[in-house]
C-alpha positions as CSV (number, residue, x, y, z in Angstrom):
1,M,-7.9,-9.4,-33.9
2,K,-9.1,-9.9,-30.4
3,K,-7.1,-8.5,-27.5
4,K,-5.8,-11.1,-25.1
5,K,-7.4,-11.1,-21.7
6,E,-5.1,-9.9,-18.9
7,I,-5.5,-12.0,-15.8
8,K,-3.6,-11.3,-12.5
9,Y,-4.1,-13.4,-9.3
10,G,-7.0,-15.1,-11.1
11,I,-8.8,-11.9,-11.7
12,Q,-9.6,-10.6,-15.2
13,I,-8.4,-7.0,-15.6
14,T,-11.1,-4.9,-17.1
15,K,-11.7,-1.2,-17.8
16,P,-13.8,-0.1,-16.1
17,F,-12.8,-2.0,-13.0
18,S,-14.9,-5.1,-12.1
19,K,-16.3,-5.9,-8.7
20,D,-13.6,-8.5,-8.2
21,M,-10.9,-5.9,-9.0
22,Y,-12.4,-3.5,-6.5
23,N,-12.7,-6.2,-3.8
24,H,-9.1,-7.3,-4.4
25,N,-7.8,-3.8,-4.2
26,D,-9.7,-3.0,-1.1
27,M,-8.3,-6.2,0.5
28,V,-4.7,-5.1,-0.4
29,A,-5.4,-1.6,0.7
30,K,-6.2,-2.8,4.2
31,Q,-2.9,-4.7,4.4
32,M,-1.0,-1.6,3.1
33,K,-2.6,0.8,5.6
34,F,-1.9,-1.6,8.4
35,N,1.8,-1.9,7.3
36,I,2.1,1.9,7.0
37,K,0.5,2.5,10.4
38,D,2.8,-0.1,11.9
39,A,5.9,1.6,10.4
40,W,4.7,5.0,11.6
41,H,4.0,3.6,15.1
42,N,7.5,2.0,15.3
43,E,9.1,5.4,14.6
44,A,6.6,7.6,16.5
45,I,7.1,5.5,19.7
46,K,10.6,7.1,20.0
47,F,8.9,10.4,20.8
48,M,6.5,11.8,23.4
49,G,3.3,13.1,21.9
50,D,4.0,16.7,22.7
51,D,7.6,16.6,21.4
52,E,8.2,19.0,18.6
53,W,8.2,17.5,15.1
54,P,11.8,16.9,14.0
55,T,13.5,19.0,11.4
56,E,15.3,17.3,8.6
57,S,18.2,15.3,10.1
58,N,19.7,11.9,9.6
59,K,18.5,10.7,13.0
60,Y,14.8,11.2,12.2
61,N,14.7,10.7,8.4
62,K,12.6,7.5,8.6
63,I,9.6,9.1,10.3
64,I,9.9,12.2,8.0
65,D,10.1,9.9,4.9
66,I,7.0,7.9,6.1
67,Q,5.1,11.2,6.7
68,K,6.1,12.7,3.3
69,A,5.2,9.4,1.4
70,V,1.6,9.7,2.7
71,M,1.0,13.4,2.8
72,A,1.5,16.1,0.2
73,M,2.9,18.6,2.6
74,G,5.8,18.6,5.0
75,Y,6.0,20.0,8.6
76,G,8.5,22.3,10.1
77,D,9.0,24.0,13.5
78,G,6.0,24.6,15.7
79,Y,4.2,21.3,15.2
80,T,4.1,18.5,17.7
81,I,4.2,14.8,17.0
82,N,0.6,14.5,18.0
83,E,-0.5,17.2,15.5
84,V,1.4,15.6,12.7
85,E,0.1,12.1,13.7
86,R,-3.5,13.3,13.6
87,D,-3.1,14.7,10.1
88,F,-1.1,11.7,9.0
89,Y,-3.8,9.2,10.1
90,S,-6.6,11.3,8.5
91,E,-4.8,11.5,5.2
92,L,-3.9,7.7,5.2
93,D,-7.5,6.7,6.1
94,N,-8.9,8.8,3.2
95,M,-6.3,7.9,0.6
96,A,-7.6,6.6,-2.7
97,N,-6.5,3.2,-3.8
98,W,-4.6,4.5,-6.9
99,Q,-2.7,6.9,-4.7
100,L,-2.0,4.2,-2.1
101,H,-0.7,1.9,-4.8
102,E,1.8,4.4,-6.1
103,N,2.9,5.7,-2.7
104,Y,3.2,2.2,-1.2
105,S,5.4,1.2,-4.1
106,Y,7.8,4.0,-3.4
107,M,7.8,3.3,0.3
108,S,8.5,-0.4,-0.3
109,F,11.3,0.5,-2.7
110,K,12.9,2.7,0.0
111,G,12.5,-0.1,2.6
112,L,10.1,1.9,4.8
113,V,7.3,-0.8,4.6
114,P,7.3,-4.5,4.0
115,R,6.1,-6.1,0.8
116,T,2.5,-7.2,0.6
117,R,1.2,-10.6,-0.4
118,F,-0.5,-9.2,-3.5
119,M,-0.3,-6.0,-5.5
120,M,-3.3,-4.0,-6.4
121,V,-4.6,-4.7,-9.9
122,G,-5.7,-2.5,-12.8
123,F,-3.3,0.3,-12.3
124,E,-0.8,1.2,-15.0
125,W,2.3,2.2,-13.1
126,Q,4.3,1.6,-9.9
127,K,7.9,2.2,-8.9
128,H,8.5,-1.5,-8.3
129,D,6.7,-4.8,-7.6
130,Y,5.9,-4.5,-3.9
131,S,4.4,-8.0,-3.6
132,F,6.1,-11.2,-2.6
133,C,3.5,-13.4,-4.4
134,R,4.0,-14.2,-8.1
135,E,1.6,-15.7,-10.6
136,E,3.7,-18.9,-10.4
137,D,3.0,-19.1,-6.7
138,L,-0.7,-19.3,-7.5
139,S,-0.6,-22.1,-10.0
140,E,-2.2,-24.7,-7.6
141,V,-5.0,-22.3,-6.7
142,L,-5.6,-21.4,-10.3
143,D,-5.8,-25.0,-11.2
144,M,-8.4,-25.6,-8.5
145,V,-10.7,-22.7,-9.4
146,G,-10.1,-22.5,-13.1
147,F,-7.9,-19.9,-14.7
148,E,-10.6,-17.2,-14.4
149,G,-11.3,-17.8,-10.6
150,T,-12.3,-15.0,-8.4
151,I,-10.6,-13.3,-5.5
152,D,-12.9,-15.2,-3.1
153,A,-11.0,-18.4,-4.1
154,L,-7.7,-16.7,-3.5
155,N,-8.8,-15.5,-0.1
156,K,-9.1,-19.2,1.0
157,I,-5.4,-19.9,0.6
């Protein structure tokens, strides 16, 4: 018996990933990284660049949570906001899409970042659905391009 094709946002999900899947995920990654940088900036603006990195406290939990969601390590006494920020942006800019997908899902669940229009496709797991667009929202587009349309068609909406 043939396995049913899985289609999300008009893109057929394949293993290995297709060019359409990579293009879609790269588009979503750009939006995610923009949202994460915006969330970081909104918290970091509360500090001067040479201020010491805050220790765990209720007052600064949001910037600490954002930093920990992107980076594998935490920071303690002796680091400045600028030092952490430099490492934070480097880590974020070099983050693989699968890692961004999982981390963004946690960040969205915690309310640190907004939902994106689309989710990445082809990954097996996420904490929660971090998109605000559902398949039902795309019915008109899918009717226009055919059920197996490409991400190029979705980008036009």
